[in-house]
N, C-alpha and C positions, 0 to 999 in steps of 0.2 A: 873619319870618312870615312862615307857610304860604299862599299867595291857596286859597281857596273856588271860584271860576268859574275855566271852563274858559280854561288857560297860552293856545290858539289855536285860531283858526276851522277847524275840518276838514274846510270846506265846500273851502275854499284849499288849491291843489293845494302851493303854492310854501311854508306855512307847514307841510303834511305831510311832504315832504321833513325844510325843517328839523329839524320834532321826529326824523324817520326817525334820520337825522344824530348829532341829541343824543342817543339809549338810544344809539344803536351804540359813540359816543364814550365815555362809564361802561361801561357794558358790556365793551369792551376791556380796561381799565384790571382787573388783577387784585382791589384793594378798590369794585370798580364793580361787576364779575361775581360778590363775594359778599354783597355787599348785595342785589343785585336776584334771585339764586339763596334769597338768604334770605327774601322776599317776596314769590317765586314757589313756593317748597314753601308756606308760610305762608296762599298761596295756594288750593290744593289743587286746582291743576288736574290733577292725578293720580292726581285722589283719585274715588268718586261724589259728586254731593254731596247725593243720597238719603238722609234718615232715620225708620226707617221709625214708628219714636216720636211724632214733629213735623212742622207742616210748620213750622210756624215755624222748625226751625233749618235744615232744608232748602231754603228762603228761605232766610236768614241766607245756607246757603254758598255758594248759587250766587249773591250778590251778592258772596262776594269773589273767588272763582271769577271771575267777570266783570274784577275789575280788573288779574287775573292774565293770564286773555287778550289784553288792554288793550293791559300792559306786552310779551307776547309777540310779541303781530302788531308792536306799534310798531318791533322790536326784529328782529324775523327777516320781517318782509312787505316784496319789494323796493318801491319805489316806483313807482306807476303811472303816468301821466302819462293815458292812456286813460280819458275816462269812459264811465258802463255810456252805453246807448242811450237816449236820452228814448221812452217812451209815449207811441205815439202819439194823438193821437186818439179817441174811439173802443176803445179795448183792455180797457177793461173797461166798457165796458157790457155 
């Protein structure tokens, strides 16, 4: 059964590290690499999302690309344990 909710909590660093490792295990298998590259081709992250004739198609393409960018980030971005600095009170006043 395919789950439709988030498989992990992206706010927890240990879960992000686990997800990064899992994606890399799959991507480093020849079959996994073929499947992931096929999905990435379909998401069109190497092409423009803009469609001059249809805003709806542009938005659809942007949605596909968002999935592709998520996969690429999960595979390629090294895990960073440093958290971004929290804004100080009054930074957005």
